[in-house]
C-alpha positions as CSV (number, residue, x, y, z in Angstrom):
1,M,100.2,113.3,73.7
2,A,99.4,109.5,73.2
3,V,99.6,109.2,76.6
4,V,96.6,112.4,77.3
5,R,94.6,110.7,74.5
6,D,94.6,107.1,76.3
7,L,93.3,108.3,79.8
8,R,90.6,110.5,77.6
9,V,89.4,107.4,76.4
10,L,89.5,105.7,79.7
11,L,88.4,107.9,81.8
12,R,84.7,107.5,79.5
13,F,84.2,104.4,82.0
14,G,82.4,105.8,84.5
15,N,83.7,102.9,87.1
16,F,87.3,103.3,86.0
17,R,87.3,107.2,86.8
18,R,85.6,105.6,90.2
19,L,88.1,103.4,90.9
20,L,90.9,105.9,90.0
21,A,89.8,108.2,92.3
22,V,90.2,105.6,95.3
23,R,93.9,104.7,93.6
24,L,95.2,108.8,93.6
25,L,93.6,109.3,97.3
26,S,95.2,106.3,98.3
27,Q,98.4,106.8,96.9
28,C,98.7,110.5,97.8
29,A,98.0,109.7,101.2
30,D,100.9,107.1,101.1
31,G,103.3,109.7,100.1
32,V,102.1,112.2,102.2
33,Y,102.8,109.4,105.5
34,Q,105.7,108.4,104.2
35,V,107.5,111.8,103.6
36,A,106.4,112.5,107.7
37,L,107.9,109.4,108.7
38,A,111.2,110.2,106.7
39,T,111.5,113.8,108.0
40,Y,110.5,113.0,111.6
41,V,113.3,110.2,111.9
42,V,115.7,112.3,110.1
43,F,115.0,115.6,110.3
44,S,113.8,116.0,113.6
45,P,115.6,118.9,115.4
46,E,115.7,116.9,118.7
47,K,117.0,113.7,117.2
48,Q,120.3,113.2,116.4
49,T,119.8,111.1,113.7
50,S,121.8,108.2,112.0
51,A,122.4,106.0,109.1
52,A,120.9,103.2,111.1
53,A,117.5,105.0,112.1
54,I,117.4,105.6,108.7
55,A,117.9,102.0,107.7
56,S,115.2,101.0,110.2
57,A,112.8,103.3,108.8
58,M,112.8,102.1,105.1
59,A,113.0,98.3,106.9
60,V,109.4,99.8,108.2
61,L,108.5,100.9,105.1
62,L,109.1,98.4,102.8
63,L,109.4,94.9,104.6
64,P,105.7,94.5,104.6
65,Y,105.5,94.7,101.0
66,S,107.9,91.6,100.8
67,L,106.1,89.5,103.7
68,V,102.8,90.5,103.2
69,G,102.9,90.5,99.0
70,P,103.1,87.2,98.0
71,F,100.0,86.4,99.7
72,A,97.8,89.3,99.4
73,G,96.7,88.5,96.2
74,V,95.4,84.9,98.4
75,L,92.9,86.7,100.6
76,L,91.8,89.6,97.9
77,D,90.6,86.2,96.2
78,R,88.3,85.4,99.1
79,W,87.3,89.2,100.3
80,R,85.3,92.0,98.2
81,R,87.5,94.0,97.2
82,R,85.4,97.3,97.5
83,Q,85.6,96.5,101.0
84,V,89.1,96.3,101.3
85,F,89.5,99.4,99.8
86,L,87.1,100.8,102.6
87,Y,88.0,99.4,105.6
88,G,91.6,99.6,104.5
89,N,91.7,103.1,104.5
90,L,89.7,103.3,107.6
91,L,92.1,101.4,109.3
92,R,95.3,103.2,108.2
93,A,93.4,106.6,108.8
94,L,92.9,105.4,112.1
95,L,96.4,104.0,112.7
96,A,98.0,107.3,111.0
97,S,96.4,109.1,113.5
98,V,97.9,106.9,116.1
99,T,101.2,107.5,114.4
100,A,100.8,111.3,115.1
101,V,99.9,111.0,118.8
102,L,102.8,108.7,119.2
103,M,105.3,111.5,117.8
104,L,103.5,113.9,120.0
105,S,103.8,111.8,123.0
106,H,107.9,110.8,122.5
107,V,107.4,107.1,122.9
108,P,110.2,105.0,123.0
109,D,110.9,104.3,119.1
110,W,109.9,100.9,118.6
111,L,106.5,101.7,119.5
112,F,106.7,104.5,117.0
113,Y,107.8,101.8,114.6
114,V,105.4,98.9,115.2
115,S,102.5,101.7,114.4
116,A,104.1,103.1,111.0
117,L,104.3,98.9,110.2
118,C,101.1,98.1,110.8
119,V,99.8,100.9,107.7
120,T,102.5,100.1,105.8
121,A,101.4,96.6,106.0
122,V,97.8,97.3,105.0
123,N,99.1,99.4,102.0
124,R,99.5,96.5,100.3
125,F,96.3,94.8,100.4
126,V,94.8,98.1,99.0
127,L,97.4,98.5,96.3
128,A,97.1,94.7,94.9
129,G,93.3,94.9,95.1
130,L,93.5,98.0,92.8
131,S,95.6,96.1,90.3
132,A,93.0,93.3,90.7
133,A,90.4,95.1,90.3
134,L,90.8,96.9,87.0
135,P,89.3,94.1,84.8
136,R,86.0,94.6,86.3
137,V,86.0,98.2,85.4
138,V,87.3,98.5,81.5
139,D,86.9,95.9,78.3
140,A,89.7,93.2,77.3
141,E,90.5,96.1,74.3
142,R,91.6,98.7,76.7
143,L,93.0,96.7,79.8
144,V,96.7,96.7,78.6
145,M,96.2,100.3,78.6
146,A,94.7,101.1,82.1
147,N,97.5,98.5,83.6
148,S,100.0,101.0,82.0
149,L,98.6,104.2,83.1
150,S,96.4,103.5,86.1
151,P,99.9,102.8,88.3
152,T,101.7,105.6,86.6
153,A,99.2,107.9,87.9
154,G,99.4,106.4,91.0
155,T,103.2,106.9,91.3
156,L,102.4,110.5,89.9
157,A,99.8,110.8,93.1
158,A,102.3,109.8,95.6
159,T,104.9,112.0,94.1
160,A,102.5,114.9,94.5
161,G,101.7,113.5,98.3
162,G,105.2,114.1,99.3
163,G,105.4,117.5,98.1
164,L,102.2,118.3,99.5
165,A,103.8,117.0,103.0
166,F,106.8,119.0,102.3
167,G,105.2,122.1,102.1
168,V,103.0,121.4,105.0
169,R,105.9,120.7,107.0
170,L,107.9,123.9,105.5
171,V,105.3,126.6,104.8
172,V,102.0,125.8,106.8
173,A,103.3,123.8,110.4
174,D,106.4,123.0,111.4
175,S,105.5,119.7,112.8
176,D,105.6,116.0,111.7
177,A,102.5,114.9,113.5
178,A,100.4,117.6,111.6
179,V,101.5,116.2,108.4
180,V,100.5,112.7,109.3
181,L,97.2,113.4,110.3
182,L,97.0,115.2,106.7
183,G,97.8,111.8,105.4
184,A,95.2,110.5,107.7
185,A,92.9,112.9,106.4
186,L,93.5,111.5,102.7
187,Y,93.2,107.6,104.2
188,L,89.9,109.1,104.9
189,C,89.0,110.6,101.7
190,G,90.3,107.3,99.9
191,A,87.3,105.3,101.9
192,L,84.4,107.5,101.3
193,A,85.4,107.4,97.5
194,S,85.4,103.4,97.4
195,L,81.7,104.0,98.7
196,R,80.7,105.3,95.1
197,I,81.7,101.6,93.8
198,A,78.9,99.0,93.9
199,R,79.7,96.5,96.6
200,E,79.6,93.5,94.4
201,L,81.1,95.4,91.4
202,L,85.1,94.6,91.7
203,G,84.3,90.7,92.9
204,P,86.0,88.3,93.5
205,D,83.5,86.0,92.0
206,P,82.0,83.5,94.9
207,A,82.7,80.6,92.8
208,L,86.4,81.3,92.6
209,V,86.9,81.7,96.3
210,Q,89.0,78.9,97.7
211,P,87.4,76.9,100.6
212,R,89.9,77.2,103.4
213,L,92.2,79.9,103.8
214,T,95.0,78.0,105.1
215,T,94.6,75.6,102.1
216,A,95.4,78.8,100.0
217,L,98.3,80.0,101.8
218,T,100.1,76.9,101.4
219,G,99.6,76.5,98.3
220,T,100.6,80.3,97.4
221,A,104.4,79.1,99.3
222,R,104.3,76.5,96.8
223,D,103.5,78.2,93.9
224,L,105.9,80.5,94.6
225,V,108.6,78.0,94.8
226,A,107.7,76.6,91.2
227,G,107.4,80.3,90.0
228,V,111.4,80.3,90.7
229,R,112.0,76.8,89.1
230,H,110.0,78.4,86.1
231,L,112.6,81.0,85.8
232,A,115.3,79.0,86.2
233,E,114.8,76.9,83.0
234,P,117.6,77.7,79.9
235,S,114.7,79.3,78.0
236,R,113.9,81.8,80.4
237,R,117.6,82.6,81.3
238,E,117.3,86.5,80.3
239,A,114.3,87.1,82.5
240,A,116.4,85.6,85.3
241,W,119.7,88.0,84.4
242,A,117.7,90.6,84.2
243,L,115.9,90.3,87.6
244,G,119.5,90.2,89.3
245,A,120.6,93.4,87.4
246,M,117.6,94.9,88.8
247,T,117.8,94.1,92.1
248,L,121.7,95.4,92.2
249,M,120.8,98.1,90.7
250,R,118.1,98.9,93.2
251,F,120.6,97.7,96.1
252,C,122.8,100.9,94.4
253,Y,120.1,103.1,94.4
254,G,118.7,102.9,97.9
255,A,122.4,102.8,99.5
256,L,122.8,106.4,97.4
257,L,119.9,107.6,99.0
258,V,120.6,106.7,102.5
259,M,123.8,108.9,101.8
260,L,121.5,112.0,100.3
261,L,119.4,111.9,103.3
262,M,122.5,111.7,105.6
263,L,124.4,114.6,103.3
264,C,121.3,116.7,103.4
265,R,120.7,116.5,107.1
266,Y,124.3,117.1,108.1
267,A,126.7,117.8,105.5
268,L,125.2,120.0,102.7
269,T,123.4,122.6,105.4
270,S,123.3,123.0,109.2
271,D,119.6,124.0,109.2
272,P,117.4,121.0,109.6
273,D,114.7,123.0,107.6
274,D,116.8,123.9,105.0
275,G,118.2,120.3,104.5
276,L,114.9,119.1,104.3
277,A,114.1,121.7,101.5
278,L,117.2,120.6,99.6
279,L,115.8,116.5,100.1
280,G,112.5,117.8,98.9
281,L,114.1,119.3,95.3
282,A,116.4,116.3,95.0
283,L,113.3,113.8,95.2
284,V,111.2,116.4,92.4
285,I,114.4,116.0,90.5
286,S,114.6,111.9,90.6
287,G,111.0,112.2,90.0
288,A,111.9,114.0,86.6
289,G,114.7,111.7,86.1
290,F,111.4,108.6,86.3
291,F,109.3,110.1,83.8
292,A,112.3,111.1,81.2
293,A,112.9,107.3,81.5
294,A,109.1,106.5,80.4
295,V,110.0,108.8,77.7
296,V,113.0,107.4,76.6
297,T,113.0,104.0,77.4
298,P,110.4,102.9,74.7
299,W,112.5,104.5,72.0
300,A,115.6,103.2,73.1
301,V,114.4,99.4,73.8
302,Q,113.1,99.5,70.2
303,R,116.6,100.3,68.9
304,L,119.0,98.6,71.2
305,G,116.8,95.9,72.9
306,S,115.4,95.5,76.2
307,G,118.8,93.6,77.7
308,R,120.6,96.1,76.2
309,W,119.2,99.5,77.2
310,I,120.2,97.6,80.9
311,V,123.8,97.6,80.1
312,V,123.5,101.6,79.0
313,C,121.6,102.5,81.8
314,A,124.0,100.7,84.2
315,A,126.8,101.6,82.6
316,A,125.9,105.1,82.5
317,A,125.0,105.2,86.1
318,A,128.8,103.6,86.6
319,V,130.2,106.4,85.2
320,L,128.2,109.2,86.0
321,E,127.9,108.3,90.0
322,P,131.3,108.8,91.1
323,A,131.8,111.8,89.3
324,L,128.7,113.4,90.2
325,G,128.7,112.1,94.0
326,L,132.2,112.4,95.0
327,P,132.8,116.2,95.1
328,F,129.7,115.9,97.8
329,A,128.5,119.4,96.9
330,A,124.5,120.2,96.1
331,A,124.3,121.1,92.4
332,P,126.4,117.7,91.2
333,L,124.3,115.5,93.5
334,L,121.3,117.2,92.4
335,V,122.2,115.9,88.8
336,A,122.8,112.9,90.2
337,T,119.4,112.1,91.3
338,F,118.0,112.8,87.9
339,V,120.7,110.4,86.2
340,L,119.9,107.6,88.7
341,G,116.3,108.4,88.6
342,L,116.8,107.8,85.2
343,T,118.8,104.5,84.7
344,T,117.0,103.1,87.8
345,Q,113.3,103.5,86.2
346,G,114.7,102.9,82.6
347,A,116.6,99.5,83.7
348,K,113.2,98.5,85.4
349,I,111.4,99.3,82.8
350,A,113.4,97.2,80.2
351,T,113.0,94.2,83.5
352,D,109.1,94.3,83.1
353,T,109.0,94.3,79.6
354,I,111.9,91.0,79.4
355,V,109.7,89.2,81.8
356,Q,106.4,89.9,80.6
357,S,107.8,88.2,77.3
358,S,109.4,85.4,78.3
359,V,107.6,84.0,81.3
360,D,104.8,82.1,80.6
361,D,101.4,83.3,81.3
362,G,100.6,81.1,84.3
363,F,103.4,81.7,85.9
364,R,103.6,85.8,85.7
365,G,101.9,86.3,88.4
366,R,104.1,84.3,91.1
367,I,107.2,86.0,89.1
368,F,106.5,89.5,89.7
369,S,105.4,88.4,93.4
370,V,109.3,87.4,93.5
371,Y,110.3,90.4,91.6
372,D,108.4,92.3,94.0
373,V,109.9,90.7,97.3
374,L,113.5,91.1,95.4
375,F,112.7,95.0,94.7
376,N,112.4,95.7,98.3
377,V,114.6,93.6,100.0
378,A,117.5,95.2,97.9
379,F,116.7,98.3,99.2
380,V,116.2,97.3,102.7
381,G,119.5,95.6,102.5
382,A,121.1,98.4,101.0
383,A,120.3,100.5,103.7
384,A,121.6,98.4,106.5
385,V,125.1,98.2,104.6
386,A,125.1,101.6,103.9
387,A,124.5,102.5,107.7
388,L,127.3,100.4,108.4
389,M,129.8,102.2,105.8
390,L,128.6,105.9,106.4
391,P,130.0,108.1,108.6
392,P,128.1,110.5,111.1
393,D,127.8,113.4,108.3
394,G,127.2,111.1,105.2
395,R,130.6,111.9,103.3
396,S,131.6,108.2,102.2
397,V,133.9,107.8,99.2
398,T,134.1,103.9,99.9
399,L,130.2,103.9,99.6
400,V,130.4,105.8,96.1
401,I,133.0,103.6,94.7
402,T,131.4,100.6,95.6
403,V,128.2,101.4,94.5
404,A,130.4,102.5,90.5
405,V,131.6,98.9,91.1
406,T,128.4,97.4,91.6
407,Y,127.0,99.3,88.4
408,G,129.8,98.5,86.5
409,A,129.5,94.7,87.5
410,V,126.0,94.8,86.5
411,A,126.9,96.5,82.8
412,T,129.5,93.9,82.4
413,A,127.8,90.7,83.1
414,M,124.9,91.9,81.4
415,A,126.8,92.8,78.0
416,R,128.3,89.0,78.0
417,F,125.4,87.9,78.4
418,E,123.6,89.7,75.9
419,R,127.0,88.8,73.2
420,R,126.3,85.1,74.3
């Protein structure tokens, strides 16, 4: 396969291998930690989980990306990136250990959420630093290849970490605190792996560091506004429409995920462990849909164009989501997770392509920062809306129909734009 061949080429670069090891360990730890939080909030026998609690957990996991993300690059241009990986992972290992202690101590929920919020806030600096460091470890000819494969490998590592967390929880230790401690150990391994990279190798160059932090942060806010104005120009309307479509599709995916969590906890099985196993299976199948999108989308975009492929993805979701979701049965819902994984990721890949090709290079980073904010705020907003609409057992015909109508509206609007 071409992907395997490309990865073999990249692995010949020793420093790329070392940086990739830091990414894989860090994102595997992320997967373990995030699944531990989800299972603690949703599947703890002593907790009567509600959709509002799930929404709160999602806000803790995702809002730091939106609030910290646009400004992380400013600080990464002032700090040695190798040190960010070292101290960032050490700090996350410590904070994750604190989270485990809080789980065992039965403290008020807000204190637990503060601890989790700190871990996920640091995460943004590590992920942004991994991307910023890539040009330092591969040559210019292979940079695009590295940008494609390295984040994909990280996503697979996070998925594997989630699977490892489910396995530990179900087979080894029926304790969310034990799973969190496993995540802390992996964060520590990520910190140790960063020590194999030379201290100065990953930059930034001292000459590029801005003299005053307040000036840099203020300039970042101003640059983001300029990026939004750039996106609003007539020649970039397709990128703006694609971002809007992707934001709404992400909203739909988030609302359905909250419904799935509630169904696995209460409606589809009466045993929390069985519900946890069913949720793990659903996430694996959804991951298979993401992988299928990576295989199918390049072929589809070549024949249809990126905008029309978004139309197809949204239309398919509009038709199949109610057909598979309204029975509220395990087998159709598992099929739905694959379909929604494929359509959501397929639309995202197409949106990325449109933005990269439509936006001027000098604005591309800022637009992707805006994209990142929209992506995560939509997910958290979806969880909040679902919390208002879902009954205690998660069976909501209203939510399923609302999501289907939203998918249909996205498909219709994008189709009209493409015709124009």
